[in-house]
C-alpha positions in Angstrom: -41.9 19.9 26.0 -42.5 22.9 28.2 -40.4 25.9 27.7 -37.1 26.0 29.5 -36.2 28.5 32.2 -33.4 31.0 32.0 -31.4 29.0 34.4 -31.7 25.8 32.5 -30.7 27.6 29.1 -27.5 29.1 30.9 -26.7 25.6 32.4 -27.0 24.1 28.8 -24.9 26.8 27.4 -22.3 26.3 30.1 -22.2 22.4 29.4 -21.7 23.2 25.6 -18.9 25.4 26.4 -17.4 23.1 28.9 -17.6 20.1 26.6 -16.2 21.9 23.6 -13.2 22.9 25.6 -12.3 19.2 25.7 -11.6 18.9 22.1 -8.0 17.8 21.8 -7.3 19.7 18.6 -7.1 23.5 18.9 -9.0 24.2 15.8 -11.9 22.0 16.5 -11.9 23.4 20.1 -12.0 27.2 19.0 -14.5 26.5 16.3 -17.0 24.6 18.6 -16.6 27.1 21.3 -17.2 30.1 18.7 -20.2 28.3 17.2 -21.8 27.7 20.7 -21.3 31.5 21.5 -22.6 32.7 18.2 -25.6 30.4 18.4 -26.8 31.6 21.7 -26.0 35.2 20.8 -28.0 35.0 17.7 -31.1 33.7 19.4 -31.0 35.8 22.7 -34.2 37.6 21.8 -36.2 34.6 20.8 -39.6 34.8 22.6 -41.7 32.2 20.8 -42.2 29.1 23.2 -42.1 26.7 20.3 -39.1 28.3 18.6 -37.4 28.1 22.0 -38.2 24.6 22.5 -36.8 23.7 19.1 -33.5 25.6 19.7 -33.2 23.9 23.1 -33.7 20.6 21.6 -31.1 21.4 18.9 -28.6 22.5 21.5 -29.1 19.4 23.3 -28.5 17.2 20.3 -25.4 19.3 19.6 -24.2 18.7 23.0 -24.5 14.9 22.5 -22.6 15.2 19.2 -19.8 17.2 20.8 -19.6 14.5 23.7 -19.3 11.7 21.2 -16.6 13.6 19.0 -14.6 14.5 22.1 -14.7 10.8 23.2 -13.5 9.8 19.7 -10.9 12.5 19.6 -9.4 11.3 22.8 -9.4 7.7 21.8 -7.7 8.7 18.6 -5.1 10.7 20.4 -4.5 8.0 22.9 -4.2 5.5 20.2 -1.7 7.7 18.1 0.5 8.2 21.3 0.7 4.5 21.9 1.6 3.7 18.3 4.3 6.4 18.4 5.8 5.0 21.6 5.8 1.5 20.1 7.6 2.7 16.9 10.3 4.6 18.9 11.0 1.4 21.0 
């Protein structure tokens, strides 16, 4: 895979932050945002194209994981809300 441009890296960073902000739980949300920021900050000076490709691929995999977890979290929250409403009826 060819190395990503700076714009593509920034776009990936923004997508990770945006998806992380969707976690329903405050603790998960702040942890995910902090890890994204720290991960990008730690690797800001990486110049090796192979290392960059590896890091970008890991970030894309992490984005997919975050998206799945956010979906499951929202489903759980919705299910919990429905069950609470039914128990109060």
